[in-house]
C-alpha positions in Angstrom: 9.3 -10.2 -12.5 5.8 -9.9 -12.2 4.4 -7.2 -9.2 6.9 -5.8 -7.5 7.1 -5.9 -3.8 5.0 -3.3 -1.2 7.4 -0.5 0.2 6.1 -0.6 3.5 5.4 -3.4 5.4 4.6 -4.0 9.3 7.7 -6.9 10.0 9.9 -8.5 6.5 11.5 -11.2 7.0 15.2 -9.1 7.7 13.0 -8.0 10.6 12.6 -11.5 11.9 16.2 -12.5 11.8 16.6 -9.4 13.6 14.7 -10.1 16.4 15.3 -14.3 16.7 19.3 -12.5 17.0 18.0 -10.4 20.0 16.1 -13.3 21.6 19.1 -15.6 21.2 20.5 -13.1 23.7 19.0 -13.9 26.3 16.2 -12.3 28.5 15.5 -8.6 27.2 16.6 -5.8 29.4 13.9 -3.0 30.7 14.0 -0.6 28.3 16.2 2.9 28.8 14.4 6.0 29.1 17.0 8.6 28.5 16.3 9.9 25.4 19.9 9.4 24.2 20.3 6.1 24.8 16.6 4.8 23.4 18.4 6.4 20.3 21.5 4.6 20.7 19.5 1.4 20.8 17.0 2.3 18.0 20.6 2.7 16.0 21.4 -0.6 16.8 18.9 -2.3 16.4 18.5 -0.9 13.4 21.9 -1.6 12.3 21.5 -5.6 13.2 18.5 -5.3 10.9 20.2 -4.0 7.9 23.1 -6.1 8.5 21.2 -9.2 7.8 20.0 -7.9 4.6 16.5 -8.4 4.4 14.3 -9.4 0.4 12.7 -5.2 1.1 16.0 -3.9 0.5 16.7 -4.7 -2.8 20.6 -4.8 -2.0 23.0 -5.7 -3.5 26.2 -6.9 -3.0 27.8 -3.5 -4.1 26.0 -1.1 -2.1 26.7 -0.3 1.5 24.1 1.9 3.9 24.7 5.3 5.8 22.7 5.3 8.9 21.7 9.0 9.1 20.9 11.0 12.3 17.8 9.2 14.6 14.9 10.9 15.3 12.3 10.4 17.9 8.3 11.5 18.3 6.0 10.0 20.6 8.2 7.4 22.0 8.5 6.3 18.5 12.3 5.7 17.0 13.0 6.4 13.1 16.3 5.7 11.9 16.7 7.0 8.3 19.4 5.6 6.2 21.2 6.5 2.7 22.9 4.0 0.1 25.6 3.6 -1.9 26.6 1.9 -4.8 30.5 1.4 -5.7 30.8 4.5 -3.2 28.1 6.9 -5.6 25.4 7.9 -3.4 21.9 5.9 -4.8 19.6 8.7 -5.4 16.3 7.2 -4.3 17.8 4.7 -2.3 17.1 6.0 0.7 15.0 4.1 3.2 13.3 4.6 7.2 13.5 2.1 9.5 10.9 2.8 12.6 11.4 1.2 16.1 9.9 1.2 19.5 11.2 2.3 22.8 12.6 -1.0 23.3 14.6 -1.4 20.1 12.0 -3.6 18.3 10.8 -2.6 14.7 7.4 -1.5 13.8 8.0 -0.9 10.5 10.0 -0.2 7.3 9.7 2.3 4.6 11.5 1.6 1.4 12.0 4.0 -1.3 13.2 1.3 -4.4 10.8 -1.3 -5.3 13.6 -3.5 -7.6 17.4 -4.0 -6.7 20.0 -1.5 -8.7 21.6 -4.4 -10.4 25.4 -4.7 -12.5 26.5 -1.1 -13.2 29.5 0.6 -14.4 30.8 3.7 -12.6 32.5 4.9 -16.0 31.0 8.0 -17.0 31.3 8.6 -20.7 30.5 12.4 -20.9 32.6 15.1 -18.8 31.2 16.7 -15.7 31.4 20.1 -17.5 28.8 18.9 -20.6 26.5 17.8 -18.1 26.9 21.6 -15.8 26.3 22.8 -18.9 23.4 21.0 -19.7 22.2 21.6 -16.4 22.8 25.4 -16.6 20.8 25.2 -20.1 17.7 23.9 -18.2 16.9 28.0 -16.5 16.7 31.3 -18.2 19.7 32.7 -16.2 22.6 31.6 -13.9 23.6 33.3 -11.0 25.6 30.1 -9.4 26.8 26.4 -10.0 27.2 24.5 -7.4 29.3 20.9 -7.7 28.6 18.3 -10.0 28.6 14.9 -8.8 28.5 11.4 -10.2 25.3 9.4 -8.8 23.0 6.6 -9.3 20.1 7.3 -10.2 17.7 4.5 -9.0 13.5 6.1 -9.7 11.0 3.9 -8.7 9.8 1.9 -11.7 12.7 2.4 -13.7 16.0 0.7 -14.5 19.3 2.9 -12.3 21.0 5.0 -15.0 24.9 6.7 -14.1 24.5 10.6 -13.8 26.0 13.9 -13.0 24.5 15.9 -10.5 24.1 19.5 -10.8 22.5 22.3 -8.6 22.3 25.8 -10.8 20.2 29.3 -9.4 19.4 31.7 -11.2 15.9 32.3 -12.5 13.4 30.2 -15.5 10.0 31.6 -16.9 8.2 31.6 -13.3 11.0 33.8 -11.3 13.3 32.5 -9.4 14.9 28.7 -9.4 17.4 26.5 -7.5 17.1 23.5 -10.0 19.2 20.0 -9.0 19.4 18.5 -12.9 20.1 14.8 -13.3 21.9 13.9 -16.7 22.5 10.5 -18.3 26.2 10.4 -17.9 26.4 8.1 -21.0 24.2 10.0 -23.5 23.8 13.3 -22.3 20.2 13.1 -22.0 18.1 15.1 -19.4 16.9 12.3 -17.2 14.8 14.6 -14.1 14.9 17.7 -12.4 13.7 18.9 -9.5 13.2 22.7 -8.5 14.5 23.8 -5.0 12.3 27.0 -4.7 8.7 26.1 -3.7 6.6 28.9 -3.0 3.5 30.4 -1.3 11.1 39.9 24.0 11.0 43.2 22.3 8.1 44.2 21.0 6.6 44.5 17.6 3.6 45.3 15.7 2.8 43.6 12.5 0.3 45.3 10.5 -1.3 41.1 10.4 -0.8 40.3 13.8 -0.7 43.3 15.7 1.2 43.8 19.2 3.2 41.1 19.9 6.2 39.3 22.0 9.4 38.6 20.1 12.7 37.1 21.4 15.1 39.3 20.5 18.9 39.8 20.7 21.6 42.1 21.7 24.2 43.1 20.4 26.2 46.1 22.2 23.7 48.9 22.8 21.5 47.5 19.6 19.1 44.9 19.1 18.3 41.7 16.5 15.4 40.5 14.7 17.6 37.1 15.5 16.5 34.4 18.3 18.9 34.9 20.8 18.7 31.1 21.4 18.3 29.9 18.2 20.1 31.9 16.0 19.3 31.0 12.2 16.0 32.6 13.0 16.1 35.7 12.3 14.4 38.0 9.7 16.1 40.3 6.8 15.8 43.1 4.1 16.1 41.2 1.2 17.5 44.0 -0.3 21.2 43.1 0.8 20.1 40.1 3.3 21.0 42.0 6.8 19.5 41.3 9.9 17.0 44.5 10.7 18.7 45.8 13.4 18.0 49.1 16.0 18.7 50.8 19.0 15.2 50.1 21.3 13.9 46.6 20.7 10.8 47.9 19.5 10.0 46.7 16.2 7.5 47.6 13.4 5.1 50.8 12.6 2.3 48.6 12.2 2.1 49.2 8.1 1.5 46.2 6.0 4.0 48.4 3.5 7.0 48.8 5.9 9.6 45.6 5.4 10.3 45.5 9.0 6.7 45.5 10.0 6.7 43.1 7.6 9.4 41.3 9.8 7.8 41.6 12.8 5.1 39.2 11.1 6.9 36.7 10.2 9.6 36.2 12.9 6.8 35.7 15.3 5.3 33.3 13.1 8.7 31.4 13.1 9.3 31.6 17.4 5.3 30.4 17.5 6.2 27.1 14.9 9.5 26.3 16.4 7.7 26.1 20.1 4.8 24.1 18.1 7.4 22.0 17.2 8.5 21.5 20.0 5.0 21.1 22.3 2.8 18.9 20.0 5.8 16.9 17.8 8.8 16.7 19.5 10.8 18.2 16.6 13.8 20.6 18.2 13.1 22.9 15.3 12.1 23.5 12.4 15.7 22.3 11.0 15.4 19.3 12.6 18.4 20.1 14.9 17.6 23.2 17.0 17.4 26.2 14.0 16.2 27.2 11.0 16.8 29.6 7.7 16.7 33.7 7.3 13.8 34.4 6.8 14.2 37.6 3.4 10.9 40.6 3.0 11.0 42.2 0.4 10.8 40.2 -2.5 9.1 41.8 -5.5 6.5 39.8 -6.6 3.1 38.0 -5.5 4.5 34.8 -4.0 6.5 33.2 -0.8 9.4 30.8 -1.2 11.5 28.4 0.8 15.1 27.1 -1.6 16.6 25.3 0.9 18.8 27.6 2.2 16.2 30.7 2.8 12.0 31.5 3.0 11.9 34.7 0.7 8.4 36.6 1.7 6.8 38.8 -1.2 4.0 40.8 -1.0 -0.1 41.2 -2.3 -1.3 43.3 -5.4 -1.2 45.8 -2.5 2.1 46.1 -1.5 1.8 44.7 1.8 4.3 42.0 2.9 2.7 38.4 3.5 3.6 37.3 6.6 0.8 35.5 7.9 1.3 32.5 10.1 -0.4 29.9 7.2 1.7 31.5 4.9 5.3 31.4 7.2 4.4 28.2 8.4 3.9 26.8 5.4 6.9 27.9 3.9 8.9 26.9 6.9 7.1 23.8 6.5 9.0 23.5 3.0 11.8 23.3 5.0 10.9 20.8 8.0 9.4 18.6 5.1 12.8 19.1 3.4 14.7 18.4 6.5 12.8 14.9 7.3 13.8 11.4 5.8 13.5 11.6 1.8 13.5 15.6 1.0 10.9 16.9 -0.1 7.4 15.2 -1.1 7.4 14.3 -4.5 4.5 13.5 -6.7 2.1 16.7 -6.5 1.7 15.6 -2.5 4.6 18.9 -1.4 2.0 21.9 -1.4 -1.0 20.2 1.0 2.1 18.7 3.1 2.7 22.4 3.7 -0.3 23.8 4.2 -0.8 20.7 6.8 1.7 22.8 8.6 0.4 26.4 7.9 -2.2 25.0 9.2 -1.0 23.6 12.5 1.4 26.3 13.5 -2.0 29.1 13.5 -4.1 27.0 15.7 -1.2 26.8 18.2 -0.5 30.5 17.8 -4.3 31.0 18.5 -4.0 34.7 17.6 -7.7 36.6 17.8 -6.5 39.0 15.0 -5.2 35.9 12.7 -8.0 33.5 14.0 -7.3 30.3 12.7 -9.1 28.0 10.5 -8.5 26.1 7.5 -8.0 28.8 4.9 -4.5 29.1 2.9 -3.8 33.1 2.9 -6.9 34.4 4.0 -5.1 36.9 5.6 -3.1 38.6 3.0 -5.6 39.0 0.6 -2.8 38.1 -2.3 -4.7 38.6 -5.2 -7.3 41.1 -4.0 -10.3 37.7 -4.3 -9.4 36.6 -0.6 -8.2 33.2 0.4 -5.5 31.3 -1.7 -7.0 27.9 -0.9 -10.2 26.0 1.3 -8.7 22.4 2.9 -12.2 22.0 4.2 -13.8 22.4 0.2 -10.3 22.9 -2.4 -12.9 23.4 -4.9 -13.6 27.2 -3.7 -10.3 27.8 -5.3 -11.1 25.8 -8.5 -8.8 22.6 -7.3 -9.9 18.8 -7.0 -11.7 17.5 -3.4 -10.4 14.7 -4.9 -7.9 12.3 -5.4 -7.9 10.7 -9.3 -5.0 9.3 -11.2 -4.3 13.0 -12.9 -3.5 14.3 -9.7 -0.2 13.6 -9.4 0.8 14.9 -12.5 -1.4 18.5 -11.4 0.4 21.6 -11.0 1.7 21.5 -7.5 -0.4 23.8 -5.8 -3.6 22.3 -7.1 -2.6 18.9 -6.7 -2.9 20.0 -2.8 -7.0 20.3 -3.2 -7.6 15.8 -2.7 -4.5 16.2 0.4 -5.5 19.3 2.3 -9.7 18.0 2.0 -8.2 14.4 3.7 -6.6 16.4 6.7 -9.1 18.3 7.4 -11.8 15.4 7.8 -9.2 13.8 9.4 -8.5 16.3 11.9 -12.2 18.2 12.1 -14.8 15.6 10.5 -17.6 16.4 7.8 -19.3 17.9 10.3 -17.3 19.7 13.5 -18.9 21.3 16.2 -16.5 23.8 17.0 -17.6 26.4 14.2 -15.4 24.9 11.3 -17.6 24.4 8.1 -19.2 21.5 7.2 -17.1 19.2 4.4 -18.8 16.5 2.1 -17.0 13.0 0.9 -16.1 12.3 -2.4 -17.2 8.6 -2.3 -19.0 6.6 0.3 -21.0 7.7 3.2 -21.3 8.4 6.8 -20.2 10.7 9.1 -16.4 11.2 10.1 -15.9 12.4 13.2 -12.2 14.1 13.5 -8.9 13.6 15.5 -8.5 17.4 16.5 -5.8 19.9 14.7 -2.7 18.4 16.9 -3.3 14.4 16.9 -3.8 15.1 12.8 -0.4 17.0 12.7 1.3 15.0 15.3 -0.2 11.6 12.7 1.0 13.5 9.6 3.8 14.1 11.4 4.8 11.1 11.8 4.0 10.0 8.5 6.6 12.3 6.9 9.3 10.6 9.1 9.0 7.0 6.8 8.9 9.5 4.1 11.5 8.0 0.9 12.4 9.8 -2.0 9.7 8.3 -3.9 7.1 9.9 -1.8 3.0 9.7 -3.9 -0.3 10.0 -2.2 -0.5 6.5 -2.3 2.3 6.2 0.3 0.9 8.9 2.3 -2.4 7.0 2.9 0.2 3.8 4.0 2.4 6.0 6.4 -0.3 8.1 8.3 -2.4 4.3 8.5 0.7 3.2 10.0 2.0 6.3 12.2 -1.6 6.3 13.3 -1.5 2.2 14.4 1.7 3.0 15.6 0.8 6.1 18.0 -2.4 4.9 19.4 -0.9 1.3 19.8 -4.9 0.3 22.4 -6.8 2.3 20.1 -8.7 1.5 16.4 -10.2 5.0 16.3 -7.5 7.3 14.9 -6.7 4.7 12.5 -10.6 3.9 11.3 -10.7 8.0 11.1 -7.3 8.1 8.9 -8.2 5.5 6.7 -12.0 6.9 6.5 -10.7 10.1 5.8 -8.4 8.9 2.9 -11.0 6.6 1.7 -14.2 10.2 1.9 -10.9 11.5 -1.1 -11.1 9.1 -2.8 -7.2 8.1 -2.7 -7.6 4.1 -2.9 -6.4 1.4 -0.6 -2.9 -0.3 -0.8 -1.7 -3.4 -0.4 0.6 -2.0 1.6 -1.9 -0.8 4.5 -1.8 -2.2 7.8 -5.0 -3.3 9.0 -6.3 -2.5 12.6 -8.6 -5.2 15.0 -9.0 -6.0 18.2 -8.0 -1.9 20.3 -9.9 0.7 21.7 -13.8 1.5 19.4 -14.0 0.3 16.1 -17.0 1.7 14.3 -18.7 -1.2 12.5 -18.2 -1.0 8.8 -20.7 1.4 6.5 -23.1 -1.1 5.4 -27.1 -1.5 4.0 -29.2 -0.9 4.6 -29.4 2.9 3.7 -31.8 5.4 5.5 -35.7 4.9 4.1 -35.9 6.6 1.0 -32.4 5.9 0.3 -31.5 4.7 -3.6 -28.0 4.4 -3.3 -26.1 2.3 -0.4 -22.6 0.9 0.6 -20.8 -1.9 1.9 -17.4 -0.8 3.4 -17.2 -5.1 4.7 -13.3 -6.2 3.3 -13.5 -9.3 1.3 -10.4 -11.6 0.3 -10.3 -12.5 -3.3 -8.8 -15.9 -3.4 -5.7 -16.2 -5.7 -7.5 -18.2 -8.9 -10.3 -19.5 -7.2 -14.0 -19.2 -7.1 -15.6 -16.0 -7.7 -16.7 -13.6 -4.1 -19.2 -11.4 -3.8 -20.2 -8.4 -1.6 -24.3 -7.4 -0.7 -26.1 -3.9 -0.6 -29.6 -4.4 0.2 -31.5 -1.5 -1.8 -35.3 -0.2 -0.2 -37.5 2.1 -0.1 -36.6 3.1 -3.4 -39.8 2.1 -5.0 -38.8 3.0 -8.4 -37.2 1.3 -11.2 -33.0 1.6 -11.3 -32.1 4.4 -13.4 -30.6 4.3 -16.6 -27.3 6.4 -16.0 -26.6 3.8 -12.5 -23.5 4.3 -10.7 -21.7 1.4 -9.5 -18.1 3.0 -7.1 -15.8 0.5 -6.7 -12.4 0.2 -4.6 -10.7 -3.2 -4.7 -7.1 -3.6 -3.8 -5.0 -6.3 -6.2 -1.1 -6.4 -6.5 -2.3 -7.1 -10.6 -6.0 -5.5 -11.3 -6.0 -7.7 -15.0 -6.3 -10.5 -12.9 -9.7 -9.8 -11.8 -13.0 -10.1 -13.7 -15.8 -7.3 -11.9 -19.4 -8.2 -12.4 -23.1 -6.6 -10.6 -25.6 -9.0 -9.9 -29.3 -7.9 -9.9 -31.9 -9.1 -7.3 -32.9 -11.3 -9.8 -29.6 -12.6 -11.0 -28.8 -10.8 -14.3 -24.9 -9.5 -14.7 -23.7 -6.9 -15.8 -20.1 -7.4 -16.6 -18.3 -4.4 -15.4 -14.7 -5.1 -15.6 -13.3 -7.8 -18.0 -9.9 -9.7 -17.2 -6.9 -8.8 -18.8 -3.2 -10.1 -19.3 -1.6 -7.3 -20.1 -3.2 -4.8 -17.2 -0.8 -5.2 -14.6 -1.2 -1.9 -12.6 -2.0 -2.0 -9.1 -5.9 -2.3 -8.0 -9.4 -1.1 -9.2 -10.5 2.2 -8.5 -12.8 3.2 -10.7 -16.8 4.3 -10.9 -19.0 2.5 -13.6 -22.4 3.4 -14.9 -24.7 1.1 -16.3 -28.2 1.2 -17.7 -30.2 -1.0 -15.1 -33.5 0.7 -15.9 -35.2 -2.7 -16.6 -34.8 -3.6 -13.3 -36.3 -3.2 -10.3 -34.3 -0.9 -7.5 -34.8 -2.3 -4.2 -33.5 -5.9 -3.0 -30.2 -7.5 -2.5 -27.4 -6.3 -5.8 -24.0 -7.9 -5.4 -20.7 -7.0 -6.2 -19.1 -9.8 -7.7 -15.9 -10.5 -8.5 -13.2 -13.4 -9.0 -9.5 -14.1 -9.7 -8.5 -16.2 -12.9 -4.5 -15.9 -12.5 -1.9 -17.3 -9.9 0.3 -15.1 -8.2 -1.2 -11.9 -7.1 -3.6 -10.9 -4.5 -6.2 -8.5 -3.1 -10.0 -8.0 -1.8 -12.8 -5.8 -1.6 -12.2 -2.8 0.2 -15.3 -1.0 -0.8 -18.3 0.0 -3.0 -21.3 2.7 -3.5 -24.3 1.6 -5.5 -26.5 4.5 -7.0 -29.7 3.1 -8.6 
């Protein structure tokens, strides 16, 4: 097979079939408004679609599908599914069907890009041997969870029978809860997944000051436990005992006091619960009305979530780091973990949690920890200020811009482009509310933000489309799809999300939706550039015919009365499902052709997202320059998304 199919579509062939079945039953009745009835309708319609086995599912005869709980948000219904192969769980076989209130399919999101095929389900090594291999991945082991057979179907790799074991203990960096997939034939470690993910009584926290918190009365004493949502509680990490007291007055304001640290953490958890309900319609951090115990006392400059708890450590001054953005971030990992697809992957998990931490801080709006887009500015973890800066990640040494190396970077450093994107979506390049300005990595033109609440709503609804093969590239498609579904009568939100992704150099994808005809659509950013500029951008999409004639996109440079530079740059963003098909040239105003990219029958990767440097010093800068693209092979299509010329 030459190419993989897109993992997300607006309506697949199977969707059409499902719609036909609905139409055959007679005129559509009014959509029920009761949330439980809407969820039931969504579940039924999604099952009907899945039963038709549309091609996008890559379903084989030996596979069955298990519908999970329907998640509702902003009038949309997200119906997640898990998959089994001959009765075994398929890791990487998950997918989500999105419907509206009437049960009509709006989108699908599928982790797999190819069928499982025929696979033996008989293991050649024992489960005990696989468990021993799993244990060997840690420095020390304190517990081992059950070992089970699974089918591991990672995207782009052949499906494999594997033993899966989760072990807890420590690795070279500290606490660990590690899931290990071991080839059931060879005994080789196929994949590891780390589960430890770091960074009305009255109470006095050292960060949030004097606050009101809802506690639980137990006889003549009180507990730091939410009376309505009992899984939200704060404990001393020594013994995991929930803090209690006789007077419902908590903390002494000292940052080194554990109970005081718990006041801060418990307050944030309750406020985040309210934010999730008010802004997103989510029922608690775990989606089922609760969360996880928060434990203060970790002897480390760190905080983490591991699927069972949140541990809060201290800064180098011994103060417990329970600020709104840190606690909101760690609980955000839990939210990520309990939305479809589980913890985000490929370098996205930290930026996802940072967006939730930022939204939590803005919702709380406590003057003692004023809302901003810095991470950990109040806790001063190692005495050098904030841990990350969302508006300019480079201030903490992280990249502002996405590149092919981002997914393989250290996970906190990899958060830079995602944090930058979220800031541009929420606040824009030139905020008017006192927040810092933020620059673009590529392209030109100002971006006007949508506000933190709309930005978080788009982010969360993208998370509800998430599968176990999440990545920056897929989050681009999911957030664009979410914006289009959430704001069906406007393209403003969609265009802002797209502009923000373009600005941090995350390339367009073949599965990206488009938005036309709704609301206010900003005109394309085209030249001529402002007076005196020697750069220009054309962001008007131009379709590239499959195995057809060459097409071009133009940029007019004016008011640049000099020769072009010997180090002129041409930043090209072309969406195409087989980039080896493409020849790309720059055509100067006098007709001289400069080849940027040749064709290649072996380059099967998606998209051209590259900045070329050319010596154009023999050319005058002023005039109309053309980017010329020709597709010389059949079967794959695409378009010029945007390009920028600096002469």
